[in-house]
N, C-alpha and C positions, 0 to 999 in steps of 0.2 A: 505494499499499498503506500509506501514513502515515495516510490516510483511515481506516483499519481498525484500526492500531495504538492509536487515542486512542478507540474506540466502546465503550461499555461491554458486558459479555457477551464480548464477542469478544479471543482470544488468539491471534496470530499465532506459529505454532511453527516456520515453514519459509519458505525462499524457494528455489526452484530456477531453474537457468539453461535447462534444456531438459526435452522430455517424458520421457526415460528417468531422469534424476536426480529429477523431480518422484515419478515412479512407487517409486523406491527409498526417497526421503525417507517416503512416503505409507504404504509397509510398515512402515517403523521407528517413525513419529511418530503413526500412526493418527489422523490428524484426522477431524473429524465432515464437514468438507466442504474441496474444494480449489477455489480460486480461480483458472481457467486461461484464460489468452488463447487465443484461438481460432487464434493463429499460433505456438503454440509448437512451437519445432522438436524433431525426433527422433521417437520411437515416438508412437504414437497415446494419447497418455496418457489423456486422457478416457474413451476406450472401455475401456481396460486396466483404471481404478481403479474403474469402476463395474460391468463383468463379473466381475471378480474378487470382489466384494463389499468392496471396500477402503474406500472413502469416495464420499459423494456429489458431485458436480462443478458447480460454477457456471461456465460458460463466457462471457467477457466479449470485447466486442468495439469498436472504434472504426471498423467498416467501416459503410457506409452501406445494404450488400446483404445480405439475410438468407441468401444463396445461400452464403455463408462459414459461418456457423453450420450451416446445414442439412447443407451438404457435410462439417464436420467430426462432426457429431452425429446421426448418422442413427438415430434411436429405433426403427425396426423392426430394427434389427441389434443392438442393444444391449437383452438382457433387463432389464427394470425401470426404462427410461429414458423420460423423457416431456420434451416440450417446452413452454414457455409460451408 
């Protein structure tokens, strides 16, 4: 996250410890996008944030296998989502 705090045009407005907290904070803070770890514990926050139209989500992973991202972010189950 330190990389983002120094980036021009980027304002970090919150940091959550788990998926449920991420959803609660996003509902209050209304960010443009949430940077989500694919292994974020708790509710499937990525799907909730997009499904409910709260914000966009960028899912990151350090895993070398696409299965972790595809299993977390099934675009056919989340209206308006897409994978890159």
